C-alpha positions in Angstrom: 4.1 -50.7 -48.5 6.1 -51.8 -45.5 8.8 -49.3 -46.5 6.4 -46.4 -46.6 5.0 -47.4 -43.2 8.5 -47.7 -41.8 9.4 -44.2 -43.1 6.1 -42.8 -41.6 6.9 -44.3 -38.2 10.4 -42.9 -38.3 9.1 -39.5 -39.2 6.6 -39.6 -36.4 9.3 -40.8 -34.0 11.6 -37.9 -35.2 8.9 -35.4 -34.7 8.2 -36.8 -31.2 11.8 -36.6 -30.4 12.0 -32.9 -31.5 8.9 -32.2 -29.4 10.6 -33.7 -26.4 13.7 -31.7 -27.0 11.8 -28.4 -27.4 9.7 -29.2 -24.3 12.8 -30.0 -22.3 14.4 -26.8 -23.4 11.4 -24.6 -22.6 11.1 -26.4 -19.3 14.7 -25.6 -18.5 14.3 -22.0 -19.4 11.9 -21.2 -16.6 13.8 -23.1 -13.9 15.6 -21.7 -10.9 17.9 -24.0 -9.0 20.3 -23.6 -6.0 21.7 -24.7 -2.8 21.3 -23.3 0.7 24.1 -23.3 3.4 24.4 -22.0 6.9 26.7 -19.0 6.7 28.5 -19.8 10.0 29.1 -23.6 9.6 29.0 -23.9 5.8 26.8 -26.9 6.3 23.8 -27.5 3.9 20.4 -26.7 5.4 17.6 -29.3 5.1 14.0 -28.3 4.8 14.6 -24.6 4.1 11.6 -22.9 2.5 12.2 -21.5 -1.0 9.4 -19.6 -2.7 8.4 -16.8 -4.9 6.9 -14.1 -2.7 3.1 -13.5 -3.0 2.6 -16.6 -5.2 1.7 -20.3 -4.6 5.1 -21.4 -6.1 7.4 -22.8 -3.6 9.5 -25.8 -2.5 11.9 -27.0 0.3 15.6 -28.0 0.2 16.6 -31.7 0.3 19.1 -33.2 2.8 22.0 -31.8 0.7 20.5 -28.3 0.6 19.5 -28.4 -3.0 16.3 -27.0 -4.4 14.6 -26.6 -7.8 11.7 -24.2 -8.6 10.0 -25.2 -11.9 7.5 -23.1 -13.8 8.9 -19.8 -12.9 6.3 -17.4 -14.4 7.2 -14.4 -16.6 7.9 -11.2 -14.7 9.9 -10.1 -11.7 9.6 -11.8 -8.3 11.3 -11.7 -4.9 12.8 -15.2 -4.3 12.7 -15.8 -0.6 14.7 -18.5 1.3 13.7 -18.9 4.9 14.3 -21.2 7.8 13.6 -21.0 11.6 16.7 -19.8 13.4 18.1 -17.9 10.4 17.6 -14.5 8.7 15.6 -14.7 5.5 17.4 -14.3 2.2 15.6 -12.3 -0.5 16.7 -11.8 -4.1 14.8 -10.2 -6.9 14.9 -12.3 -10.0 13.7 -11.5 -13.5 12.3 -14.3 -15.8 14.8 -13.2 -18.5 17.6 -14.2 -16.1 16.6 -17.9 -16.2 17.9 -20.5 -16.2 19.8 -19.5 -13.0 21.6 -21.3 -10.2 21.9 -19.6 -6.8 24.1 -20.3 -3.8 22.5 -19.0 -0.6 24.1 -18.5 2.7 21.7 -18.0 5.5 22.9 -16.0 8.5 21.9 -17.1 12.0 19.2 -14.9 13.6 20.2 -12.6 16.4 19.4 -14.1 19.8 16.0 -12.8 21.0 17.4 -12.3 24.6 20.0 -9.9 23.2 17.3 -7.9 21.4 15.3 -7.6 24.7 18.2 -6.0 26.5 18.4 -3.2 23.8 14.6 -2.6 23.6 12.2 -4.8 25.5 9.0 -6.2 24.1 5.7 -5.2 25.7 4.7 -7.3 28.6 1.4 -9.0 27.9 1.6 -7.6 24.4 -0.9 -9.9 22.8 -3.5 -9.0 25.5 -2.9 -5.3 24.9 -2.6 -5.2 21.1 -3.7 -8.6 19.8 -7.1 -7.6 18.5 -5.7 -4.3 17.1 -3.1 -6.4 15.2 -5.7 -8.8 13.9 -8.0 -5.9 12.7 -5.3 -4.1 10.9 -3.3 -7.1 9.6 -5.9 -9.6 8.7 -8.8 -7.1 8.4 -12.4 -6.6 9.4 -14.1 -7.7 6.2 -16.5 -10.5 6.0 -13.7 -12.7 4.7 -11.6 -12.0 7.8 -14.3 -13.7 10.0 -13.3 -17.1 8.3 -9.6 -16.6 9.0 -7.7 -18.0 11.9 -4.2 -17.1 13.0 -2.5 -20.4 13.9 0.5 -19.1 15.8 -0.3 -15.9 17.6 2.3 -16.8 20.2 5.0 -15.8 17.7 3.9 -12.2 17.6 5.8 -9.7 19.8 5.0 -5.9 20.2 7.0 -2.8 21.0 5.4 0.6 21.5 7.6 3.7 21.2 6.0 6.4 23.3 8.2 9.2 21.8 7.3 8.3 18.3 3.8 7.2 19.2 4.3 4.1 16.9 3.4 0.5 17.6 5.5 -2.2 16.0 5.0 -5.9 15.7 7.6 -8.7 15.1 7.5 -12.4 14.5 10.3 -14.9 15.1 8.9 -17.3 12.4 6.4 -17.1 9.6 2.9 -16.0 10.6 0.5 -18.8 9.5 -3.0 -17.8 8.5 -5.8 -20.3 7.7 -8.1 -18.5 5.3 -11.2 -20.7 5.0 -13.0 -18.0 3.0 -10.6 -18.1 0.1 -9.2 -21.6 0.5 -5.5 -20.7 1.3 -3.0 -21.5 4.0 -0.9 -18.3 4.0 2.6 -18.3 5.4 3.7 -14.8 5.9 7.3 -13.9 6.6 6.6 -10.6 8.4 9.3 -7.9 8.1 7.6 -4.7 9.1 4.3 -3.9 10.9 4.0 -0.3 12.0 1.0 1.9 13.1 1.6 5.5 13.7 -1.1 6.8 16.1 -0.4 10.4 15.3 -0.7 10.2 11.5 -3.0 7.1 11.6 -0.8 5.7 8.8 -0.5 1.9 8.9 2.2 0.0 7.0 3.1 -3.7 6.8 5.5 -5.6 4.6 6.6 -9.2 4.2 6.9 -12.2 2.0 3.8 -14.4 1.7 3.5 -17.9 0.3 0.1 -19.3 -0.6 -0.8 -23.0 -0.3 -4.1 -24.3 -1.7 -6.3 -25.9 0.9 -7.6 -29.3 0.0 -11.2 -30.5 -0.1 -13.0 -33.2 -1.9 -16.3 -31.2 -2.0 -17.1 -29.5 -5.2 -19.5 -27.1 -3.5 -16.7 -25.7 -1.3 -14.4 -25.4 -4.3 -17.0 -23.4 -6.2 -17.5 -21.2 -3.1 -13.7 -20.5 -2.9 -13.7 -19.6 -6.7 -16.6 -17.2 -6.2 -15.1 -15.5 -3.2 -11.7 -15.3 -4.8 -13.2 -13.6 -7.9 -15.1 -11.2 -5.6 -11.9 -10.4 -3.7 -10.1 -9.7 -6.9 -12.4 -7.4 -8.8 -12.1 -3.8 -7.6 -8.9 -4.7 -5.7 -5.6 -2.9 -5.9 -4.2 -5.9 -7.8 -7.0 -5.6 -10.4 -6.3 -1.9 -10.7 -2.6 -2.4 -11.3 -3.1 -5.1 -13.8 -5.7 -2.8 -15.7 -3.2 0.0 -15.5 -0.4 -2.1 -17.0 -2.7 -3.0 -20.0 -4.0 0.6 -20.3 -7.6 -0.7 -19.7 -8.7 1.2 -16.6 -11.9 2.4 -18.1 -12.7 -0.9 -19.9 -12.3 -2.7 -16.5 -14.6 -0.4 -14.6 -12.3 2.1 -12.9 -12.8 5.8 -12.9 -9.8 7.8 -12.0 -9.9 11.5 -11.2 -7.4 14.0 -9.9 -7.8 15.1 -6.4 -6.0 18.3 -5.2 -5.6 18.8 -1.4 -4.8 22.4 -0.6 -3.5 23.4 2.7 -5.6 26.2 4.2 -2.9 28.9 4.6 -5.5 31.5 5.3 -6.7 29.6 8.3 -3.2 29.6 9.7 -3.0 33.3 9.3 -6.4 33.9 11.0 -5.4 31.5 13.8 -2.4 33.6 14.4 -4.5 36.7 14.7 -6.8 35.0 17.1 -4.0 33.8 19.3 -2.5 37.3 19.3 -5.8 39.1 20.2 -7.2 36.5 22.6 -7.2 37.1 26.4 -8.6 35.4 29.5 -11.4 37.2 31.3 -12.1 37.2 35.0 -14.1 33.9 34.9 -11.2 32.1 33.2 -12.8 32.0 29.8 -10.8 32.7 26.6 -12.3 35.8 24.8 -11.5 37.2 21.4 -12.4 40.8 20.8 -13.7 41.1 17.2 -12.9 44.7 17.1 -9.2 43.8 17.5 -9.2 41.6 14.4 -8.3 42.9 11.0 -9.6 46.5 10.4 -12.1 46.3 13.2 -15.0 45.8 10.8 -17.7 43.5 12.0 -18.0 41.9 8.6 -14.3 41.2 8.7 -14.7 39.5 12.1 -17.5 37.4 10.7 -15.3 36.3 7.8 -12.5 35.4 10.2 -14.9 33.3 12.3 -16.1 31.5 9.1 -12.5 30.8 8.1 -11.8 29.3 11.5 -14.7 26.9 11.1 -13.4 25.4 7.9 -11.5 22.1 7.9 -7.7 22.1 7.9 -7.5 21.0 4.3 -9.7 21.8 1.3 -10.2 19.1 -1.4 -10.7 20.0 -5.0 -11.8 17.1 -7.2 -11.2 17.6 -11.0 -14.2 15.9 -12.5 -12.5 14.5 -15.6 -11.9 10.8 -16.0 -8.2 10.1 -16.5 -7.1 7.5 -19.0 -4.4 5.0 -17.9 -1.8 6.5 -20.2 -2.2 9.9 -18.6 -0.7 8.6 -15.3 1.4 5.6 -16.6 4.1 5.1 -19.2 6.2 2.2 -20.4 9.5 1.8 -18.7 10.3 -1.3 -20.8 8.4 -4.2 -22.4 7.8 -5.8 -19.0 7.3 -2.8 -16.7 5.0 0.2 -16.6 5.7 3.4 -14.6 3.0 5.0 -12.4 3.5 8.7 -11.5 1.1 11.5 -10.7 1.0 14.8 -8.7 -1.4 15.4 -5.8 -3.8 12.6 -5.1 -6.0 10.2 -7.2 -9.6 9.3 -6.4 -10.4 5.8 -7.8 -13.9 4.5 -8.1 -14.8 1.0 -9.1 -18.1 0.9 -10.7 -19.1 -2.8 -10.3 -18.8 -3.2 -6.5 -21.0 -1.7 -3.8 -19.7 -0.6 -0.4 -20.0 -3.6 2.0 -21.7 -3.2 5.3 -18.6 -4.1 7.3 -16.8 -1.1 5.7 -19.6 1.3 6.7 -19.6 -0.1 10.3 -15.8 -0.1 10.6 -15.5 3.5 9.4 -18.8 4.8 11.1 -19.9 6.1 7.8 -23.3 7.3 6.6 -23.5 6.2 3.0 -26.3 5.8 0.5 -27.4 2.3 -0.4 -25.7 0.8 -3.5 -22.8 3.3 -3.3 -19.8 2.2 -5.2 -16.4 1.7 -3.6 -14.0 4.7 -3.6 -10.3 4.8 -2.8 -7.6 7.4 -2.7 -3.9 6.9 -3.5 -0.9 9.2 -3.5 2.9 9.1 -3.7 4.4 10.3 -0.4 7.9 10.5 -1.8 7.0 11.6 -5.3 8.7 8.5 -6.8 7.7 6.5 -9.9 6.0 3.2 -9.1 7.1 0.2 -11.2 4.1 -1.9 -12.2 4.3 -5.4 -13.6 1.7 -7.4 -15.7 0.7 -9.6 -12.7 -0.3 -6.6 -10.6 2.7 -6.3 -8.4 4.3 -2.9 -7.9 7.6 -1.6 -6.3 8.2 -0.2 -3.9 5.1 -0.6 -1.7 6.2 2.0 0.7 6.1 4.6 -2.0 2.3 4.4 -2.5 -0.2 5.1 0.3 -3.9 4.1 -0.2 -6.9 5.2 1.8 -10.6 4.8 1.7 -11.8 1.4 0.6 -8.4 0.1 -0.3 -7.0 1.3 2.9 -9.5 -0.9 4.7 -9.8 -3.8 2.2 -6.1 -4.6 1.4 -5.3 -6.9 4.2 -4.3 -10.6 4.5 -7.8 -11.9 4.6 -8.4 -10.5 1.1 -4.9 -11.1 -0.4 -4.5 -13.2 -3.5 -1.3 -14.6 -5.1 0.1 -13.0 -8.1 -0.3 -16.1 -10.1 -4.1 -15.9 -9.6 -6.1 -15.9 -12.8 -9.7 -14.6 -12.4 -12.7 -15.7 -14.3 -14.5 -13.3 -16.7 -16.2 -10.6 -14.7 -20.0 -10.6 -14.3 -21.2 -7.0 -14.5 
C-alpha cells in the first residue's frame, strides 16, 4: 500500500514538474528582452521607457539598462524605447520572432535652440493654438470633458504660411489624464498637422496606457461601461470585425460611395469667364445670349449647372460583405483595399449631441452614426486581429470617425470588450 502511494506521489510530482517546464517554455516564448545604451557615450540608460505602442504593456530599464517585456501578445507591434533627452527608438516586432533580445542605442535629441534658428516656434503658441490643439488632438466628445492634459508646456507650434499648415511638437511624452475611461495616457507625439486649405488633420505617435487606480467599485463599473461604449462602433471595432469577416454580424453596413468631379461645371465656368464683362456700375454681367448657341433654354441649363456643388456623390445602395473589400495576406494579416470611397454606418449607436453641435448639423433624432473612409494613395492597408492597421497615413476617415477618433476615445489594442448589448 505504501509503495502504491509512493508511486502515485512520484507520478503527481513528475506531472507537476512537466507542467512547470511547459509553463516556463511558454512563458519564455512570448518574452522580449534587451539592453539600452546611449549612442554617444555607450553607457547604459537607467529608467528608459520600453513599451508596446497603443497597449498597456510596458516597463523601464534597470540601472544596467536591461529590460524584460513579458506576456507579449500575438500579433505585430511597434516596440518603443524612449527617454527624455534622446530620440525615440521604434522597431516593429512580430510575435513569431520571439523570444528575442534587442540592443538599443538611443541617439541624443537635437538641441532645441538649434531648431529655433532654422525655423522658430510660434511666440505665445499655446495662447494662439492651445484650444485648437485640444479640440483636434483630444476631441470634443463628452469623454474629452473628463480629460486633462498634464503638461501643456511641452507643446510647441509652428505655422507655415506658404503651406497654410499648422504643426505641433513635443519635447517629451504628452501626458493625458483620462478620468472618463480610467487611463493615464503617455503619448510620444511624432506628427501633428492640420492643413487649413484641405481641412485634413493628421496626427501620429506612440501611446502607452496605464490603468488608473481606484478602490471604488462604482467608478470601476463606470469605466468599464464607458470603455465598452467607446469601443463599439469605433474604427478599432470596425477593423477587428473586418479581420474576422463579420462586419454585418457586428452591426456595420458598408456601401460604395462614388465621388464624381463635375467636369461639366468646369466647362460652363470657363464659358462664363469668357463671356462675362463689367458694366458701367462695376457689376459683373454675363450675357446669356453669348453662351452656347444663344438659346434661352441653354442659358438656363448653364445657370443650373453653375448652382450645383463641386462634386457629385453617388451611393451604391448595396451592403458590401467584408470579403468584398478585404483578403487574407497571411494567417495573421488581412488586406483592406477598395476603389472610390466607402460609407460605413454602425447600426447600434446614435449620433451624440456633441457631434451635432461640433459640426453644426441638422440631424433627425436617433440617427445612427455614419462615417466615410478612402485610400488617398490607393495602397492596401494591412489589418491585424487586434484592430491595428498599417500605415495610418494611407487611410483617411471623415464624418463620425473623423470627429470621434481622438485621444479621449482611444483604447489600447489589448482591450477586450464585453458582449454587446443591442
